[in-house]
N, CA, C and O atoms as a CHARMM CRD file, in Angstrom:
* protein
*
  288
    1    1 MET  N    100.52100 149.94500 124.56200 PROA 1      0.00000
    2    1 MET  CA    99.13100 149.91900 124.17900 PROA 1      0.00000
    3    1 MET  C     98.97400 148.97200 122.99800 PROA 1      0.00000
    4    1 MET  O     99.78600 148.98200 122.07200 PROA 1      0.00000
    5    2 ILE  N     97.95300 148.17300 123.03200 PROA 2      0.00000
    6    2 ILE  CA    97.66800 147.25400 121.93800 PROA 2      0.00000
    7    2 ILE  C     96.72600 147.92300 120.94000 PROA 2      0.00000
    8    2 ILE  O     95.64600 148.38500 121.30800 PROA 2      0.00000
    9    3 VAL  N     97.14000 147.97100 119.69500 PROA 3      0.00000
   10    3 VAL  CA    96.30200 148.47100 118.60500 PROA 3      0.00000
   11    3 VAL  C     95.78500 147.23900 117.87500 PROA 3      0.00000
   12    3 VAL  O     96.56700 146.45700 117.33600 PROA 3      0.00000
   13    4 LYS  N     94.48100 147.07100 117.85800 PROA 4      0.00000
   14    4 LYS  CA    93.88600 145.81900 117.37600 PROA 4      0.00000
   15    4 LYS  C     93.51000 145.79600 115.90600 PROA 4      0.00000
   16    4 LYS  O     93.44800 144.72000 115.31200 PROA 4      0.00000
   17    5 THR  N     93.25900 146.94500 115.30200 PROA 5      0.00000
   18    5 THR  CA    92.78900 146.92300 113.91900 PROA 5      0.00000
   19    5 THR  C     93.77900 147.59200 112.96800 PROA 5      0.00000
   20    5 THR  O     94.51400 148.50500 113.34200 PROA 5      0.00000
   21    6 LEU  N     93.77300 147.11200 111.74400 PROA 6      0.00000
   22    6 LEU  CA    94.62100 147.69200 110.71300 PROA 6      0.00000
   23    6 LEU  C     94.24600 149.14900 110.45800 PROA 6      0.00000
   24    6 LEU  O     95.12600 149.98900 110.26900 PROA 6      0.00000
   25    7 GLU  N     92.95800 149.45500 110.45200 PROA 7      0.00000
   26    7 GLU  CA    92.50700 150.82100 110.19700 PROA 7      0.00000
   27    7 GLU  C     93.04200 151.78700 111.25500 PROA 7      0.00000
   28    7 GLU  O     93.48900 152.88700 110.93200 PROA 7      0.00000
   29    8 GLU  N     92.99300 151.36500 112.51900 PROA 8      0.00000
   30    8 GLU  CA    93.49600 152.22000 113.60300 PROA 8      0.00000
   31    8 GLU  C     95.00700 152.41300 113.46100 PROA 8      0.00000
   32    8 GLU  O     95.50400 153.52600 113.63600 PROA 8      0.00000
   33    9 MET  N     95.74300 151.34400 113.14500 PROA 9      0.00000
   34    9 MET  CA    97.19300 151.46600 113.00000 PROA 9      0.00000
   35    9 MET  C     97.54400 152.31100 111.78700 PROA 9      0.00000
   36    9 MET  O     98.50000 153.08500 111.84700 PROA 9      0.00000
   37   10 GLU  N     96.81400 152.19300 110.69900 PROA 10     0.00000
   38   10 GLU  CA    97.06500 153.04000 109.52700 PROA 10     0.00000
   39   10 GLU  C     96.88800 154.51200 109.87000 PROA 10     0.00000
   40   10 GLU  O     97.65700 155.35400 109.40700 PROA 10     0.00000
   41   11 SER  N     95.88000 154.82800 110.67700 PROA 11     0.00000
   42   11 SER  CA    95.65500 156.20700 111.09900 PROA 11     0.00000
   43   11 SER  C     96.81000 156.71000 111.96600 PROA 11     0.00000
   44   11 SER  O     97.25500 157.84700 111.80900 PROA 11     0.00000
   45   12 ILE  N     97.28800 155.88000 112.86700 PROA 12     0.00000
   46   12 ILE  CA    98.40800 156.25600 113.74300 PROA 12     0.00000
   47   12 ILE  C     99.66200 156.51500 112.91000 PROA 12     0.00000
   48   12 ILE  O    100.35300 157.51200 113.11800 PROA 12     0.00000
   49   13 VAL  N     99.95400 155.62300 111.97400 PROA 13     0.00000
   50   13 VAL  CA   101.14700 155.76600 111.13200 PROA 13     0.00000
   51   13 VAL  C    101.04000 157.01600 110.25900 PROA 13     0.00000
   52   13 VAL  O    102.02700 157.73200 110.08800 PROA 13     0.00000
   53   14 SER  N     99.88200 157.28200 109.71500 PROA 14     0.00000
   54   14 SER  CA    99.72800 158.45600 108.84100 PROA 14     0.00000
   55   14 SER  C     99.81100 159.77100 109.61100 PROA 14     0.00000
   56   14 SER  O    100.09800 160.81200 109.02100 PROA 14     0.00000
   57   15 ASN  N     99.56200 159.73600 110.92700 PROA 15     0.00000
   58   15 ASN  CA    99.62100 160.95400 111.73800 PROA 15     0.00000
   59   15 ASN  C    100.93300 161.13600 112.48800 PROA 15     0.00000
   60   15 ASN  O    101.06200 162.07200 113.27600 PROA 15     0.00000
   61   16 ASN  N    101.90900 160.26200 112.26100 PROA 16     0.00000
   62   16 ASN  CA   103.18700 160.37700 112.94300 PROA 16     0.00000
   63   16 ASN  C    104.29700 160.26500 111.90500 PROA 16     0.00000
   64   16 ASN  O    104.47100 159.21600 111.28500 PROA 16     0.00000
   65   17 LYS  N    105.04300 161.34200 111.72000 PROA 17     0.00000
   66   17 LYS  CA   106.07000 161.37800 110.67900 PROA 17     0.00000
   67   17 LYS  C    107.23600 160.44100 110.96600 PROA 17     0.00000
   68   17 LYS  O    108.01900 160.15100 110.06000 PROA 17     0.00000
   69   18 ASN  N    107.37600 159.95600 112.20600 PROA 18     0.00000
   70   18 ASN  CA   108.46300 159.05300 112.55700 PROA 18     0.00000
   71   18 ASN  C    108.08900 157.58000 112.41700 PROA 18     0.00000
   72   18 ASN  O    108.91100 156.70900 112.70300 PROA 18     0.00000
   73   19 LEU  N    106.88000 157.29000 111.98900 PROA 19     0.00000
   74   19 LEU  CA   106.43300 155.91600 111.80600 PROA 19     0.00000
   75   19 LEU  C    106.23700 155.62500 110.33000 PROA 19     0.00000
   76   19 LEU  O    105.80500 156.49000 109.56900 PROA 19     0.00000
   77   20 PHE  N    106.56100 154.39000 109.92700 PROA 20     0.00000
   78   20 PHE  CA   106.28700 153.96500 108.56200 PROA 20     0.00000
   79   20 PHE  C    106.11700 152.44900 108.54700 PROA 20     0.00000
   80   20 PHE  O    106.46100 151.75700 109.50600 PROA 20     0.00000
   81   21 TRP  N    105.59000 151.96400 107.46000 PROA 21     0.00000
   82   21 TRP  CA   105.32300 150.53600 107.30500 PROA 21     0.00000
   83   21 TRP  C    106.49600 149.83500 106.65000 PROA 21     0.00000
   84   21 TRP  O    107.15500 150.39000 105.77100 PROA 21     0.00000
   85   22 ASP  N    106.75200 148.59700 107.08800 PROA 22     0.00000
   86   22 ASP  CA   107.65400 147.66800 106.42300 PROA 22     0.00000
   87   22 ASP  C    106.90700 146.34100 106.36800 PROA 22     0.00000
   88   22 ASP  O    107.05300 145.49500 107.25000 PROA 22     0.00000
   89   23 GLY  N    106.11100 146.17400 105.32900 PROA 23     0.00000
   90   23 GLY  CA   105.19300 145.04200 105.28100 PROA 23     0.00000
   91   23 GLY  C    104.10800 145.24600 106.33000 PROA 23     0.00000
   92   23 GLY  O    103.44800 146.28500 106.34100 PROA 23     0.00000
   93   24 TRP  N    103.91400 144.25900 107.21800 PROA 24     0.00000
   94   24 TRP  CA   102.94300 144.38100 108.31000 PROA 24     0.00000
   95   24 TRP  C    103.56500 144.97200 109.56700 PROA 24     0.00000
   96   24 TRP  O    102.86700 145.19600 110.55600 PROA 24     0.00000
   97   25 THR  N    104.86300 145.22600 109.54000 PROA 25     0.00000
   98   25 THR  CA   105.58800 145.74500 110.69600 PROA 25     0.00000
   99   25 THR  C    105.59500 147.26700 110.65500 PROA 25     0.00000
  100   25 THR  O    105.81000 147.86800 109.60200 PROA 25     0.00000
  101   26 VAL  N    105.35600 147.88800 111.81400 PROA 26     0.00000
  102   26 VAL  CA   105.45400 149.33400 111.93500 PROA 26     0.00000
  103   26 VAL  C    106.84200 149.65500 112.47800 PROA 26     0.00000
  104   26 VAL  O    107.29200 149.04800 113.45000 PROA 26     0.00000
  105   27 VAL  N    107.51600 150.61200 111.84500 PROA 27     0.00000
  106   27 VAL  CA   108.87300 150.98000 112.23300 PROA 27     0.00000
  107   27 VAL  C    108.86000 152.42400 112.72000 PROA 27     0.00000
  108   27 VAL  O    108.29300 153.31300 112.08500 PROA 27     0.00000
  109   28 SER  N    109.50400 152.63100 113.86900 PROA 28     0.00000
  110   28 SER  CA   109.69200 153.97300 114.42600 PROA 28     0.00000
  111   28 SER  C    111.15200 154.34700 114.22100 PROA 28     0.00000
  112   28 SER  O    112.04700 153.56700 114.54600 PROA 28     0.00000
  113   29 ARG  N    111.39400 155.53300 113.68400 PROA 29     0.00000
  114   29 ARG  CA   112.76400 155.97700 113.45700 PROA 29     0.00000
  115   29 ARG  C    112.87300 157.45600 113.79800 PROA 29     0.00000
  116   29 ARG  O    112.08500 158.27300 113.32200 PROA 29     0.00000
  117   30 HSD  N    113.87300 157.79700 114.63800 PROA 30     0.00000
  118   30 HSD  CA   114.14600 159.20300 114.91000 PROA 30     0.00000
  119   30 HSD  C    115.64900 159.42200 115.01900 PROA 30     0.00000
  120   30 HSD  O    116.39000 158.55900 115.49000 PROA 30     0.00000
  121   31 GLN  N    116.07300 160.58500 114.57600 PROA 31     0.00000
  122   31 GLN  CA   117.48600 160.91700 114.55600 PROA 31     0.00000
  123   31 GLN  C    117.98500 161.11700 115.97700 PROA 31     0.00000
  124   31 GLN  O    117.31300 161.74400 116.79700 PROA 31     0.00000
  125   32 SER  N    119.18400 160.57500 116.27100 PROA 32     0.00000
  126   32 SER  CA   119.75000 160.69400 117.60400 PROA 32     0.00000
  127   32 SER  C    121.24600 160.42300 117.56800 PROA 32     0.00000
  128   32 SER  O    121.69500 159.49900 116.89000 PROA 32     0.00000
  129   33 ASN  N    122.02000 161.22600 118.29400 PROA 33     0.00000
  130   33 ASN  CA   123.44900 160.96900 118.41500 PROA 33     0.00000
  131   33 ASN  C    123.71500 159.73900 119.27700 PROA 33     0.00000
  132   33 ASN  O    124.77800 159.12900 119.16000 PROA 33     0.00000
  133   34 LYS  N    122.78400 159.36800 120.12900 PROA 34     0.00000
  134   34 LYS  CA   122.93400 158.18000 120.96900 PROA 34     0.00000
  135   34 LYS  C    122.88100 156.90500 120.14200 PROA 34     0.00000
  136   34 LYS  O    123.28600 155.84400 120.61600 PROA 34     0.00000
  137   35 ALA  N    122.39300 156.99200 118.92800 PROA 35     0.00000
  138   35 ALA  CA   122.25300 155.82200 118.06800 PROA 35     0.00000
  139   35 ALA  C    123.60700 155.18400 117.75300 PROA 35     0.00000
  140   35 ALA  O    123.66600 153.99000 117.46200 PROA 35     0.00000
  141   36 LYS  N    124.68900 155.95400 117.80600 PROA 36     0.00000
  142   36 LYS  CA   126.02000 155.43200 117.49100 PROA 36     0.00000
  143   36 LYS  C    126.38700 154.25000 118.37900 PROA 36     0.00000
  144   36 LYS  O    127.09300 153.34000 117.94300 PROA 36     0.00000
  145   37 SER  N    125.91300 154.25900 119.61500 PROA 37     0.00000
  146   37 SER  CA   126.26600 153.18500 120.55100 PROA 37     0.00000
  147   37 SER  C    125.05200 152.36300 120.98400 PROA 37     0.00000
  148   37 SER  O    125.14300 151.58400 121.93300 PROA 37     0.00000
  149   38 SER  N    123.93900 152.52300 120.31300 PROA 38     0.00000
  150   38 SER  CA   122.71300 151.81400 120.66500 PROA 38     0.00000
  151   38 SER  C    122.56300 150.53900 119.84400 PROA 38     0.00000
  152   38 SER  O    122.94700 150.49300 118.67500 PROA 38     0.00000
  153   39 LYS  N    121.99700 149.49600 120.47000 PROA 39     0.00000
  154   39 LYS  CA   121.71400 148.26600 119.71700 PROA 39     0.00000
  155   39 LYS  C    120.64700 148.50400 118.65700 PROA 39     0.00000
  156   39 LYS  O    120.54500 147.73600 117.70100 PROA 39     0.00000
  157   40 ASP  N    119.85200 149.55400 118.81400 PROA 40     0.00000
  158   40 ASP  CA   118.82000 149.91300 117.84500 PROA 40     0.00000
  159   40 ASP  C    119.27000 150.99800 116.88400 PROA 40     0.00000
  160   40 ASP  O    118.45500 151.53600 116.13400 PROA 40     0.00000
  161   41 GLY  N    120.56300 151.33000 116.89600 PROA 41     0.00000
  162   41 GLY  CA   121.07900 152.38800 116.03900 PROA 41     0.00000
  163   41 GLY  C    121.30000 151.92900 114.61800 PROA 41     0.00000
  164   41 GLY  O    121.75800 150.81400 114.37000 PROA 41     0.00000
  165   42 ILE  N    120.96700 152.80900 113.68300 PROA 42     0.00000
  166   42 ILE  CA   121.24600 152.56800 112.26900 PROA 42     0.00000
  167   42 ILE  C    121.83600 153.83800 111.66300 PROA 42     0.00000
  168   42 ILE  O    121.52800 154.94600 112.10200 PROA 42     0.00000
  169   43 TYR  N    122.67500 153.67000 110.66700 PROA 43     0.00000
  170   43 TYR  CA   123.28900 154.79000 109.96300 PROA 43     0.00000
  171   43 TYR  C    122.66600 154.85300 108.58000 PROA 43     0.00000
  172   43 TYR  O    122.77400 153.90700 107.80000 PROA 43     0.00000
  173   44 LEU  N    122.02000 155.95900 108.27900 PROA 44     0.00000
  174   44 LEU  CA   121.28000 156.09000 107.03400 PROA 44     0.00000
  175   44 LEU  C    121.43400 157.50300 106.49700 PROA 44     0.00000
  176   44 LEU  O    121.18500 158.47300 107.21300 PROA 44     0.00000
  177   45 ASN  N    121.83900 157.62300 105.25300 PROA 45     0.00000
  178   45 ASN  CA   121.99500 158.93200 104.60200 PROA 45     0.00000
  179   45 ASN  C    122.84600 159.89000 105.42100 PROA 45     0.00000
  180   45 ASN  O    122.49200 161.05400 105.60200 PROA 45     0.00000
  181   46 ASN  N    123.98100 159.38200 105.91600 PROA 46     0.00000
  182   46 ASN  CA   124.96500 160.17200 106.67200 PROA 46     0.00000
  183   46 ASN  C    124.44200 160.68400 108.01400 PROA 46     0.00000
  184   46 ASN  O    124.96000 161.67100 108.53800 PROA 46     0.00000
  185   47 LYS  N    123.42400 160.02900 108.57700 PROA 47     0.00000
  186   47 LYS  CA   122.88100 160.41200 109.87900 PROA 47     0.00000
  187   47 LYS  C    122.61700 159.15400 110.69600 PROA 47     0.00000
  188   47 LYS  O    122.37800 158.08100 110.14100 PROA 47     0.00000
  189   48 TRP  N    122.66400 159.29600 112.03100 PROA 48     0.00000
  190   48 TRP  CA   122.37000 158.19600 112.94400 PROA 48     0.00000
  191   48 TRP  C    120.93400 158.28600 113.41800 PROA 48     0.00000
  192   48 TRP  O    120.43200 159.36600 113.73000 PROA 48     0.00000
  193   49 TYR  N    120.27700 157.13100 113.47000 PROA 49     0.00000
  194   49 TYR  CA   118.88400 157.04100 113.89600 PROA 49     0.00000
  195   49 TYR  C    118.71800 155.89000 114.89100 PROA 49     0.00000
  196   49 TYR  O    119.44000 154.89400 114.84600 PROA 49     0.00000
  197   50 ILE  N    117.74800 156.06000 115.78500 PROA 50     0.00000
  198   50 ILE  CA   117.26000 154.96100 116.60500 PROA 50     0.00000
  199   50 ILE  C    116.05500 154.39700 115.85800 PROA 50     0.00000
  200   50 ILE  O    115.13700 155.13500 115.49800 PROA 50     0.00000
  201   51 SER  N    116.06500 153.09800 115.62900 PROA 51     0.00000
  202   51 SER  CA   114.98400 152.45400 114.88300 PROA 51     0.00000
  203   51 SER  C    114.42800 151.29600 115.70100 PROA 51     0.00000
  204   51 SER  O    115.17600 150.43300 116.16000 PROA 51     0.00000
  205   52 LYS  N    113.12400 151.28500 115.87800 PROA 52     0.00000
  206   52 LYS  CA   112.44700 150.19900 116.59500 PROA 52     0.00000
  207   52 LYS  C    111.33900 149.64300 115.72200 PROA 52     0.00000
  208   52 LYS  O    110.65600 150.37600 115.00700 PROA 52     0.00000
  209   53 ARG  N    111.17800 148.33200 115.79700 PROA 53     0.00000
  210   53 ARG  CA   110.19300 147.63500 114.97200 PROA 53     0.00000
  211   53 ARG  C    109.09700 147.07000 115.85900 PROA 53     0.00000
  212   53 ARG  O    109.36900 146.51400 116.92300 PROA 53     0.00000
  213   54 PHE  N    107.86100 147.21600 115.41400 PROA 54     0.00000
  214   54 PHE  CA   106.69700 146.71600 116.13800 PROA 54     0.00000
  215   54 PHE  C    105.94700 145.75600 115.22600 PROA 54     0.00000
  216   54 PHE  O    105.19000 146.16600 114.34600 PROA 54     0.00000
  217   55 GLU  N    106.17600 144.47800 115.45600 PROA 55     0.00000
  218   55 GLU  CA   105.55400 143.45000 114.62700 PROA 55     0.00000
  219   55 GLU  C    104.21600 143.03300 115.22700 PROA 55     0.00000
  220   55 GLU  O    104.08400 142.94100 116.44700 PROA 55     0.00000
  221   56 PRO  N    103.24000 142.78600 114.38900 PROA 56     0.00000
  222   56 PRO  CA   101.93100 142.38000 114.91300 PROA 56     0.00000
  223   56 PRO  C    101.96800 140.94600 115.42900 PROA 56     0.00000
  224   56 PRO  O    102.73300 140.11100 114.94700 PROA 56     0.00000
  225   57 ASN  N    101.12500 140.68400 116.41700 PROA 57     0.00000
  226   57 ASN  CA   100.91800 139.31600 116.88600 PROA 57     0.00000
  227   57 ASN  C     99.42200 139.05100 116.85800 PROA 57     0.00000
  228   57 ASN  O     98.68200 139.82300 116.24800 PROA 57     0.00000
  229   58 ARG  N     98.96200 138.00700 117.48500 PROA 58     0.00000
  230   58 ARG  CA    97.53700 137.66600 117.40800 PROA 58     0.00000
  231   58 ARG  C     96.63200 138.71600 118.04800 PROA 58     0.00000
  232   58 ARG  O     95.44100 138.77600 117.74200 PROA 58     0.00000
  233   59 ASP  N     97.19200 139.55100 118.94000 PROA 59     0.00000
  234   59 ASP  CA    96.40200 140.59700 119.59800 PROA 59     0.00000
  235   59 ASP  C     96.44700 141.92900 118.85500 PROA 59     0.00000
  236   59 ASP  O     95.60800 142.79600 119.10300 PROA 59     0.00000
  237   60 GLY  N     97.40100 142.10800 117.95600 PROA 60     0.00000
  238   60 GLY  CA    97.57700 143.37600 117.24800 PROA 60     0.00000
  239   60 GLY  C     99.00400 143.86200 117.40200 PROA 60     0.00000
  240   60 GLY  O     99.91900 143.05800 117.58300 PROA 60     0.00000
  241   61 TRP  N     99.20200 145.15800 117.33200 PROA 61     0.00000
  242   61 TRP  CA   100.51600 145.76700 117.48400 PROA 61     0.00000
  243   61 TRP  C    100.65100 146.30700 118.90100 PROA 61     0.00000
  244   61 TRP  O     99.77700 147.03700 119.36800 PROA 61     0.00000
  245   62 ASP  N    101.72400 145.96300 119.58400 PROA 62     0.00000
  246   62 ASP  CA   102.00200 146.50600 120.91000 PROA 62     0.00000
  247   62 ASP  C    102.96900 147.67100 120.71600 PROA 62     0.00000
  248   62 ASP  O    104.15900 147.47000 120.47400 PROA 62     0.00000
  249   63 ILE  N    102.44500 148.88400 120.82400 PROA 63     0.00000
  250   63 ILE  CA   103.20800 150.09100 120.51400 PROA 63     0.00000
  251   63 ILE  C    103.10800 151.06200 121.68900 PROA 63     0.00000
  252   63 ILE  O    102.03700 151.19400 122.28200 PROA 63     0.00000
  253   64 PRO  N    104.20500 151.74700 122.03900 PROA 64     0.00000
  254   64 PRO  CA   104.16100 152.69500 123.16100 PROA 64     0.00000
  255   64 PRO  C    103.14300 153.81700 122.92600 PROA 64     0.00000
  256   64 PRO  O    103.00200 154.32200 121.81200 PROA 64     0.00000
  257   65 GLU  N    102.45000 154.19000 123.97800 PROA 65     0.00000
  258   65 GLU  CA   101.44300 155.25600 123.86000 PROA 65     0.00000
  259   65 GLU  C    102.03900 156.57000 123.41300 PROA 65     0.00000
  260   65 GLU  O    101.36800 157.34700 122.73400 PROA 65     0.00000
  261   66 ARG  N    103.28400 156.84000 123.77400 PROA 66     0.00000
  262   66 ARG  CA   103.89500 158.11800 123.38700 PROA 66     0.00000
  263   66 ARG  C    103.97800 158.25000 121.87000 PROA 66     0.00000
  264   66 ARG  O    103.93000 159.36500 121.34900 PROA 66     0.00000
  265   67 LEU  N    104.10000 157.14700 121.15900 PROA 67     0.00000
  266   67 LEU  CA   104.12000 157.20300 119.69400 PROA 67     0.00000
  267   67 LEU  C    102.72500 157.42000 119.12200 PROA 67     0.00000
  268   67 LEU  O    102.57500 158.00200 118.04700 PROA 67     0.00000
  269   68 ILE  N    101.72200 156.96200 119.82500 PROA 68     0.00000
  270   68 ILE  CA   100.35200 157.10900 119.36100 PROA 68     0.00000
  271   68 ILE  C     99.87100 158.54400 119.54000 PROA 68     0.00000
  272   68 ILE  O     99.21000 159.09600 118.66100 PROA 68     0.00000
  273   69 HSD  N    100.19700 159.13500 120.66100 PROA 69     0.00000
  274   69 HSD  CA    99.69100 160.47000 120.98500 PROA 69     0.00000
  275   69 HSD  C    100.66400 161.59300 120.65500 PROA 69     0.00000
  276   69 HSD  O    100.35600 162.76400 120.87500 PROA 69     0.00000
  277   70 GLN  N    101.82400 161.25000 120.13200 PROA 70     0.00000
  278   70 GLN  CA   102.85300 162.23000 119.84900 PROA 70     0.00000
  279   70 GLN  C    102.38100 163.31200 118.87900 PROA 70     0.00000
  280   70 GLN  O    102.69800 164.48800 119.05400 PROA 70     0.00000
  281   71 TYR  N    101.62900 162.91600 117.86500 PROA 71     0.00000
  282   71 TYR  CA   101.19500 163.87500 116.85300 PROA 71     0.00000
  283   71 TYR  C     99.68400 163.95000 116.72400 PROA 71     0.00000
  284   71 TYR  O     99.16500 164.48800 115.74500 PROA 71     0.00000
  285   72 ALA  N     98.98400 163.41600 117.70000 PROA 72     0.00000
  286   72 ALA  CA    97.51300 163.41500 117.64000 PROA 72     0.00000
  287   72 ALA  C     96.96300 164.80100 117.86400 PROA 72     0.00000
  288   72 ALA  O     95.74800 164.99200 117.84800 PROA 72     0.00000
């Protein structure tokens, strides 16, 4: 799903505990044992996480709907 406005994306990020900002990029992070062998895996504070980055383009942020409606 394309999110076109900053206000809409700010609302989505504030309503989902697994999303946060890194500059203009929205980052999704959730703990997972599969992260050990994933290209998107990161090790942080003695735990493994899957981390995905959603960078804006001229149309907005292309973010999966499951992240938008997960905590709505």
